[in-house]
PLY file of the C-alpha trace (Angstrom):
ply
format ascii 1.0
element vertex 96
property float x
property float y
property float z
element edge 95
property int vertex1
property int vertex2
end_header
-0.03 -0.28 -0.09
1.66 3.51 -1.03
0.53 5.84 1.83
1.42 9.39 1.04
2.49 11.41 4.00
1.00 14.84 4.73
4.40 16.30 3.68
3.99 14.95 0.43
0.36 16.06 0.06
1.55 19.50 1.00
4.24 19.44 -1.48
1.58 18.45 -4.20
-0.67 21.03 -3.26
2.41 23.66 -3.25
3.24 22.47 -6.80
-0.45 22.77 -8.03
-0.79 26.30 -6.17
-3.54 25.01 -3.89
-4.00 26.13 -0.35
-5.76 23.44 1.54
-7.23 23.07 4.85
-5.99 20.31 7.46
-8.95 18.33 6.69
-8.79 18.72 2.82
-4.96 17.64 3.29
-6.32 14.43 5.25
-8.71 13.65 2.45
-6.28 14.21 -0.30
-4.16 11.83 1.36
-6.49 9.13 1.40
-7.64 9.80 -2.20
-4.15 10.16 -3.80
-2.89 7.01 -1.98
-5.97 5.25 -3.32
-5.09 6.18 -6.78
-1.41 5.10 -6.37
-2.52 1.76 -4.96
-4.73 1.42 -8.11
-1.87 2.35 -10.17
0.23 -0.20 -8.48
-2.25 -2.82 -8.84
-2.52 -2.19 -12.73
1.46 -2.48 -13.04
1.08 -6.18 -11.95
-1.34 -7.00 -14.68
0.34 -9.56 -17.23
0.48 -7.71 -20.72
2.87 -9.69 -22.25
0.64 -10.83 -25.08
-0.92 -7.41 -25.43
0.46 -5.62 -28.46
1.30 -1.93 -28.23
-0.97 0.28 -29.50
-2.10 4.31 -29.75
-5.79 3.78 -29.25
-7.86 1.12 -27.61
-10.55 1.39 -30.19
-10.37 1.29 -33.76
-10.40 4.50 -35.60
-11.45 5.61 -39.01
-11.63 8.45 -41.12
-14.83 10.39 -40.55
-14.14 13.14 -43.13
-16.81 13.37 -45.94
-15.68 12.89 -49.58
-14.31 16.10 -51.26
-16.93 16.52 -53.94
-17.79 19.56 -55.84
-21.11 21.06 -54.97
-23.22 24.20 -55.36
-22.10 27.01 -53.14
-22.79 30.81 -52.47
-21.83 33.05 -55.16
-19.50 35.76 -54.16
-22.14 38.40 -54.05
-24.21 36.24 -51.71
-21.16 35.36 -49.52
-20.57 39.07 -49.12
-23.92 40.32 -48.84
-23.88 40.54 -44.86
-20.13 41.75 -44.64
-19.41 44.87 -42.86
-17.08 45.84 -45.23
-15.98 44.32 -48.83
-13.39 45.39 -51.38
-12.86 43.90 -54.82
-14.76 40.91 -54.02
-13.26 40.01 -50.72
-14.12 40.58 -46.97
-12.44 43.83 -45.94
-11.10 43.40 -42.23
-8.88 45.83 -40.13
-5.22 44.93 -40.28
-4.06 42.82 -37.34
-0.46 43.02 -37.71
1.04 46.06 -39.33
0 1
1 2
2 3
3 4
4 5
5 6
6 7
7 8
8 9
9 10
10 11
11 12
12 13
13 14
14 15
15 16
16 17
17 18
18 19
19 20
20 21
21 22
22 23
23 24
24 25
25 26
26 27
27 28
28 29
29 30
30 31
31 32
32 33
33 34
34 35
35 36
36 37
37 38
38 39
39 40
40 41
41 42
42 43
43 44
44 45
45 46
46 47
47 48
48 49
49 50
50 51
51 52
52 53
53 54
54 55
55 56
56 57
57 58
58 59
59 60
60 61
61 62
62 63
63 64
64 65
65 66
66 67
67 68
68 69
69 70
70 71
71 72
72 73
73 74
74 75
75 76
76 77
77 78
78 79
79 80
80 81
81 82
82 83
83 84
84 85
85 86
86 87
87 88
88 89
89 90
90 91
91 92
92 93
93 94
94 95
């Protein structure tokens, strides 16, 4: 059982920029110790026949095919634009 000391909990809280009451320190001491116990238990699981993987579920491309379709005309796209110039949106300069 990996039991954290109160000093270790205080160090973790300090690194996380948390100010904890004594009751909160005791609560976190128990909770963090339980997390470490669970991680220790997971370390004992035999994974010799499990291949390395980047994801636990199979992934597939969810993008739609790139197909030509009808779209807005330039005039329709610029209809509600606050400002436009030469068929383009006109915006104020961000970098000068």
